[in-house]
C-alpha positions as CSV (number, residue, x, y, z in Angstrom):
1,M,94.8,83.0,100.2
2,R,97.7,85.0,101.4
3,S,97.3,88.4,103.0
4,L,99.5,91.2,104.3
5,H,98.8,93.0,107.6
6,V,100.5,96.3,108.1
7,V,100.4,97.4,111.7
8,T,101.7,100.7,112.9
9,H,102.6,101.1,116.5
10,P,100.1,102.8,118.7
11,E,100.9,105.6,121.2
12,V,104.5,106.0,122.3
13,E,106.1,107.5,125.4
14,V,107.5,110.8,124.1
15,D,110.7,111.7,125.9
16,P,112.7,114.6,124.4
17,A,115.8,113.3,126.3
18,V,115.6,110.0,124.4
19,P,116.3,109.6,120.7
20,V,113.1,108.9,118.7
21,P,114.2,105.4,117.6
22,A,114.5,104.4,121.2
23,W,111.0,105.6,122.3
24,R,108.9,102.9,123.9
25,L,105.2,102.2,123.8
26,S,103.2,104.2,126.3
27,A,100.9,102.3,128.8
28,P,97.8,102.9,126.6
29,G,99.8,101.9,123.5
30,S,100.9,98.7,125.2
31,Q,97.3,97.9,126.2
32,R,96.2,98.5,122.6
33,V,98.8,96.0,121.3
34,Q,97.7,93.5,123.9
35,S,94.1,93.8,122.6
36,W,95.3,93.3,119.0
37,A,97.0,90.1,120.1
38,R,93.6,88.6,120.9
39,E,92.3,89.3,117.4
40,P,91.6,86.2,115.1
41,W,93.9,87.5,112.3
42,V,96.9,87.2,114.6
43,W,96.6,83.4,114.6
44,R,97.0,83.5,110.8
45,L,100.4,85.2,110.9
46,A,103.2,83.3,109.3
47,H,106.0,86.0,109.5
48,V,106.5,89.2,111.6
49,F,108.7,92.0,110.3
50,S,109.6,95.1,112.2
51,S,111.7,98.2,111.9
52,A,114.5,98.6,114.4
53,E,112.7,101.3,116.4
54,G,112.0,100.4,120.0
55,N,108.2,100.9,119.8
56,A,108.0,98.9,116.5
57,R,110.0,96.0,118.0
58,E,107.7,96.0,121.1
59,T,104.6,95.9,118.9
60,A,106.0,93.1,116.7
61,S,107.2,91.1,119.7
62,V,103.8,90.9,121.3
63,L,102.1,89.9,118.0
64,A,104.8,87.3,117.2
65,A,104.6,85.8,120.6
66,V,101.0,84.7,120.0
67,R,102.3,82.3,117.3
68,G,105.8,81.7,118.7
69,L,107.3,83.4,115.7
70,P,110.6,85.2,115.5
71,V,110.6,89.0,114.8
72,Q,112.6,89.8,111.7
73,V,114.1,93.2,112.2
74,G,115.2,95.1,109.1
């Protein structure tokens, strides 16, 4: 059975001097993504897609690395 997991990025580092698409994950946000990477569903991933935003790419990269998958940015 195929399934689709939609993950939104967790907390970001809000910086008014940086354009929103370039915002990065905050320390708590990064820790949350690392905890998701240990979840059993991550081992069933076949593809990882991400928006081009910095925090989305960070999130996708951590999850994709578990399976050695590329992140497809679109």
